[in-house]
KOLMARFI-816241 format. One record per residue: residue number from 1; chain; x, y, z of N, C-alpha, C in turn. Coordinates in pm, 1 decimal. Each point is the difference from the previous one (the first is absolute). Last residue first. Example, Ala and Ser with C-alpha at 12.3 -4.5 7.8 and 13.67 -1.06 7.14 Angstrom:
BEGIN
k, c, n_u, n_v, n_w, ca_u, ca_v, ca_w, c_u, c_v, c_w
2, A, 1285.0, -225.0, 708.0, 82.0, 119.0, 6.0, -77.0, 109.0, 73.0 $
1, A, 29.0, -572.0, -7.0, -89.0, 119.0, 0.0, 90.0, 120.0, 0.0 $
# end
This chain:
BEGIN
k, c, n_u, n_v, n_w, ca_u, ca_v, ca_w, c_u, c_v, c_w
112, A, 11614.4, 10624.3, 2430.4, -95.6, 107.5, -25.6, 72.7, 127.8, -28.0 $
111, A, 204.7, -417.9, 127.8, -80.9, -33.5, -116.8, -96.5, 109.7, -36.2 $
110, A, 515.2, -37.3, 247.9, -142.3, 32.2, 17.3, -74.2, -32.8, -127.8 $
109, A, 470.4, -68.0, 39.3, -48.0, -41.1, 131.7, -146.6, 28.0, 20.2 $
108, A, 315.3, 95.1, -373.3, -80.1, -121.0, -16.5, -56.3, -44.7, 133.8 $
107, A, 169.0, 498.1, -231.2, 3.8, -95.5, 110.0, -85.9, -119.4, -32.3 $
106, A, 288.6, 426.1, -265.6, -119.5, -83.1, 5.0, 15.7, -106.4, 106.7 $
105, A, 248.8, 478.4, 37.0, 12.9, -129.6, -65.6, -128.7, -78.5, 15.6 $
104, A, 43.7, 548.7, -9.6, -6.1, -116.4, 87.3, 8.1, -128.0, -81.2 $
103, A, -9.3, 479.5, -135.3, 122.4, -75.9, -10.6, -2.7, -126.3, 83.0 $
102, A, -420.2, 273.5, -256.8, 80.6, -3.0, 121.4, 121.6, -85.4, -20.0 $
101, A, -358.1, 302.7, -322.7, 73.7, -123.5, 20.0, 85.0, 12.5, 123.1 $
100, A, -499.0, 227.3, -148.6, 143.7, 21.5, 9.9, 67.5, -133.3, 18.2 $
99, A, -487.8, 93.3, -16.8, 64.6, 3.5, -130.1, 147.7, 32.2, 4.5 $
98, A, -336.4, -73.4, 361.9, 22.9, 138.6, -38.8, 75.1, 13.2, -131.4 $
97, A, -99.0, -426.9, 185.3, -128.0, 70.4, 4.3, 13.9, 143.0, -50.3 $
96, A, 386.6, -266.2, 50.9, -80.1, -44.9, -113.9, -132.0, 74.8, -6.5 $
95, A, 278.1, 77.6, 372.1, 60.3, 53.7, -121.9, -82.5, -36.5, -122.9 $
94, A, -125.0, -188.4, 409.9, -28.4, 143.3, 0.8, 53.0, 63.0, -127.8 $
93, A, 100.8, -447.6, 71.4, -143.6, 13.4, -24.2, -37.5, 147.6, -9.5 $
92, A, 441.0, -106.0, 120.4, -23.7, -21.7, -143.5, -147.8, 14.2, -34.3 $
91, A, 125.2, 15.7, 450.1, 43.5, 122.5, -66.8, -17.7, -11.3, -150.4 $
90, A, -82.4, -381.1, 257.5, -106.4, 99.3, 20.7, 35.7, 131.6, -66.0 $
89, A, 327.1, -337.2, 3.2, -108.9, -35.1, -91.0, -114.1, 100.6, 11.1 $
88, A, 354.8, 40.6, 299.9, 45.1, 35.5, -134.7, -109.1, -29.6, -102.9 $
87, A, -81.7, -138.0, 437.9, -2.2, 145.9, -6.8, 42.3, 46.0, -138.6 $
86, A, 32.1, -456.6, 93.7, -139.6, 41.4, -18.3, -12.2, 151.1, -8.8 $
85, A, 422.2, -179.0, 96.0, -37.2, -33.1, -138.0, -144.7, 39.8, -27.7 $
84, A, 158.1, 49.5, 438.6, 66.2, 96.4, -88.2, -35.7, -25.6, -146.1 $
83, A, -160.3, -305.7, 331.8, -63.9, 131.4, 7.1, 61.3, 102.0, -93.6 $
82, A, 162.5, -461.3, 83.9, -96.9, 20.4, -108.3, -58.8, 140.0, -2.5 $
81, A, 315.2, -145.9, 346.5, 61.1, -14.4, -132.0, -96.1, 41.2, -111.9 $
80, A, -150.4, 20.5, 443.1, 125.5, 73.9, 4.7, 75.8, -11.9, -131.8 $
79, A, -408.3, -247.0, 72.8, -17.1, 140.6, -35.2, 131.2, 77.5, 0.4 $
78, A, -167.0, -489.9, 44.1, 134.1, 44.6, -39.0, 1.8, 148.6, -36.9 $
77, A, -404.8, -207.2, 138.0, 96.7, -64.5, 87.8, 140.7, 53.1, -25.3 $
76, A, -350.4, 133.6, -288.0, -13.6, 61.9, 131.5, 105.8, -54.0, 96.3 $
75, A, -21.5, -198.7, -418.6, 46.5, 137.9, -15.7, -7.8, 70.7, 135.1 $
74, A, -178.7, -428.1, -21.0, 146.8, -6.8, -6.5, 60.3, 139.2, -16.7 $
73, A, -476.6, -56.0, -9.4, 56.7, -9.7, 134.4, 152.7, -7.4, 0.8 $
72, A, -281.9, 259.9, -376.7, 49.4, -135.1, 20.6, 60.6, -8.4, 140.3 $
71, A, -377.2, 361.0, -87.8, 143.9, -17.5, -17.9, 33.1, -146.1, 25.0 $
70, A, -462.3, 327.8, -155.9, 62.4, -93.7, 91.1, 149.8, -3.8, -28.5 $
69, A, -518.5, 253.9, -150.3, 145.7, 7.2, 16.5, 45.7, -106.2, 100.0 $
68, A, -465.6, 103.9, -117.7, 66.1, -110.9, -67.6, 152.1, 1.8, 11.8 $
67, A, -337.3, 298.1, 210.5, 10.0, 30.7, -143.1, 71.7, -110.0, -77.8 $
66, A, -60.7, -15.3, 486.3, -127.3, -12.0, -71.1, 7.7, 28.5, -150.2 $
65, A, 433.2, -197.1, 250.6, -81.8, 119.2, 19.5, -126.2, -13.9, -83.6 $
64, A, 414.9, -341.7, 239.2, -84.4, 39.1, -112.6, -81.0, 122.4, 39.4 $
63, A, 445.8, -354.2, 162.5, -77.0, 122.3, 20.6, -76.9, 33.6, -126.0 $
62, A, 110.4, -516.2, 102.5, 74.1, 122.7, -22.1, -90.8, 118.7, 26.8 $
61, A, -100.2, -502.2, -32.9, 82.2, 39.0, 114.7, 92.0, 117.2, -30.0 $
60, A, -356.6, -259.7, -256.8, 136.6, 14.8, -51.2, 97.0, 54.3, 105.0 $
59, A, -461.8, -95.8, 115.9, 34.7, -104.2, -96.6, 145.8, 9.2, -44.2 $
58, A, -220.2, 315.5, 301.7, 15.6, -130.5, 63.8, 41.0, -111.9, -95.5 $
57, A, 111.6, 541.6, 5.2, -83.1, -92.0, -76.6, 21.5, -140.4, 57.4 $
56, A, 55.1, 473.4, 261.5, 71.4, -119.0, -45.6, -98.3, -88.7, -74.5 $
55, A, -21.7, 554.3, 31.8, -33.4, -120.3, 74.2, 87.1, -113.8, -53.2 $
54, A, -97.1, 587.8, -25.6, 81.1, -118.5, -27.3, -46.2, -116.4, 87.9 $
53, A, -148.1, 475.8, -26.9, -92.3, -112.6, -13.5, 73.5, -130.3, -32.6 $
52, A, 205.5, 443.1, 33.9, -29.3, -56.0, 131.7, -102.0, -113.8, -2.7 $
51, A, 115.3, 250.4, -395.9, 115.9, -76.3, 46.3, -31.7, -72.1, 130.9 $
50, A, -322.3, 299.6, -169.7, 5.2, -125.2, -75.6, 116.0, -86.0, 49.2 $
49, A, -44.1, 422.0, 189.8, -121.3, -73.7, 34.4, -8.2, -132.0, -76.8 $
48, A, 355.6, 308.0, -83.9, 16.7, -76.7, 123.5, -125.2, -77.5, 38.7 $
47, A, 188.1, 135.7, -485.1, -112.9, 42.9, 83.1, 3.5, -85.6, 126.5 $
46, A, 293.7, -104.0, -334.5, 47.7, 123.9, 61.3, -109.2, 63.0, 86.2 $
45, A, -61.8, -387.5, -281.6, 30.0, -26.3, 140.5, 65.4, 120.2, 69.3 $
44, A, -106.9, -23.1, -478.2, -115.3, 30.3, 85.2, 25.3, -21.7, 149.8 $
43, A, 344.8, -117.9, -324.1, -22.0, 143.6, 18.8, -119.3, 33.4, 88.1 $
42, A, 133.8, -449.1, -167.7, 44.7, 41.7, 133.0, -22.9, 148.0, 29.2 $
41, A, -135.3, -204.5, -424.9, -40.4, -90.4, 107.5, 33.0, 55.1, 138.8 $
40, A, 115.7, 246.8, -401.9, -143.7, -28.6, -2.4, -45.4, -84.4, 118.9 $
39, A, 449.0, 295.3, 61.5, -58.0, -82.2, -104.6, -147.2, -29.0, 21.4 $
38, A, 328.2, 84.1, 419.7, -11.4, 67.4, -129.1, -71.5, -93.5, -96.1 $
37, A, 220.0, -30.6, 484.4, -142.5, 25.6, -22.4, -19.1, 88.8, -121.6 $
36, A, 422.2, -150.3, 216.5, -51.6, -82.4, -109.7, -148.3, 22.2, -28.2 $
35, A, 268.2, 222.0, 356.9, 73.4, 14.8, -126.2, -57.7, -78.0, -118.0 $
34, A, -206.0, -26.3, 452.8, -12.6, 128.5, -69.9, 77.9, 8.3, -130.7 $
33, A, -35.0, -367.1, 352.0, -52.7, -14.7, -135.5, 2.1, 130.4, -80.2 $
32, A, 273.6, -245.9, 417.2, -52.5, 133.9, -30.7, -42.1, -3.4, -145.8 $
31, A, 93.0, -404.2, 375.8, -11.3, 40.5, -139.9, -63.8, 137.8, -7.8 $
30, A, 257.0, -383.4, 347.7, -69.1, 128.3, -1.2, 4.9, 51.5, -143.4 $
29, A, 18.9, -522.2, 192.4, 61.9, 102.2, -84.3, -83.0, 127.7, 12.9 $
28, A, 99.3, -528.7, 249.9, -87.9, 112.2, -31.8, 80.9, 103.3, -76.9 $
27, A, 3.5, -576.9, 148.7, 63.9, 129.1, -24.3, -105.6, 108.3, -19.9 $
26, A, -85.0, -480.8, 58.9, 36.1, 66.6, 124.6, 67.9, 134.3, -16.7 $
25, A, -199.3, -300.1, -338.1, 130.9, -50.9, 40.9, 50.8, 69.2, 126.3 $
24, A, -415.7, 116.5, -224.0, -11.0, -133.2, 58.9, 134.1, -59.7, 40.0 $
23, A, -81.4, 544.3, -8.8, -3.7, -114.1, -92.0, -0.1, -133.5, 74.7 $
22, A, -123.8, 575.0, 50.2, 50.8, -120.0, 66.5, -24.0, -120.8, -91.3 $
21, A, 45.1, 574.1, -38.0, -62.0, -120.3, -53.9, 69.0, -121.2, 61.6 $
20, A, -85.4, 553.2, 79.5, 89.6, -107.7, 40.6, -72.2, -128.1, -37.2 $
19, A, -72.6, 498.4, -237.6, -48.5, -115.6, 73.3, 116.6, -87.8, 44.3 $
18, A, -152.9, 525.1, -213.6, 108.7, -88.4, 43.0, -55.8, -109.6, 89.1 $
17, A, -233.9, 399.8, -174.3, 46.6, -75.5, -116.4, 115.8, -94.3, 32.5 $
16, A, -79.4, 316.3, 389.5, -78.7, 11.7, -122.8, 69.1, -72.8, -115.9 $
15, A, 127.9, -212.8, 446.2, 1.8, 140.1, -41.4, -89.3, 10.6, -122.6 $
14, A, 23.9, -408.7, 224.3, 98.6, 65.9, 85.1, 14.0, 149.0, -30.5 $
13, A, -352.5, -461.2, -43.6, 28.6, 131.8, -55.6, 95.5, 69.9, 96.3 $
12, A, -36.3, -539.9, -71.6, -32.0, 111.2, 89.3, 30.7, 129.0, -74.1 $
11, A, -102.4, -570.8, -111.6, 67.7, 127.2, -25.5, -46.2, 101.7, 103.2 $
10, A, 19.3, -583.5, -141.6, -61.2, 114.7, 67.1, 75.8, 125.9, -40.8 $
9, A, 77.6, -421.5, -211.7, -88.2, -50.1, 105.9, -66.4, 112.3, 78.5 $
8, A, 235.4, -126.0, -512.4, -20.8, 107.1, 96.3, -98.1, -52.9, 103.9 $
7, A, 339.9, -303.3, -301.5, -138.9, 36.0, 26.9, -1.2, 112.7, 101.8 $
6, A, 361.4, -233.8, -396.6, -24.7, 54.5, 133.1, -148.3, 31.0, 11.7 $
5, A, 385.2, -272.3, -337.2, -140.3, 24.9, 29.1, -11.7, 47.5, 144.9 $
4, A, 414.0, 9.4, -399.3, -45.3, -39.8, 132.4, -145.5, 40.6, 21.1 $
3, A, 271.4, -113.8, -448.6, -83.2, 107.8, 53.1, -54.8, -47.5, 133.5 $
2, A, 427.8, -130.7, -366.8, -86.5, -37.3, 112.2, -74.1, 123.8, 48.7 $
1, A, 221.6, -150.2, -493.4, -1.6, 101.1, 103.7, -102.1, -39.7, 106.2 $
# end
């Protein structure tokens, strides 16, 4: 399986919890993060003051936050396909936390 490598080169805030992310291949993607801000790693980013501290890590060329949260640049690049799978995974995190079972399928697109 081929895993394309992309680098985030810049981003712009376009709305609360929504960024336009620009990549080294000249493309950009508007990413609304709200549906995936769940769980131990991403849940704290529901606090806009923390979310707004996003920056580009100069070594791995992706978005990172002070609490250690990050996203694979390929996931960001392909958000129109990967975003739905991440949302389903986030719903599973919520279900697991509350001791309920969700019907969402397990996703291999996210590692967190």
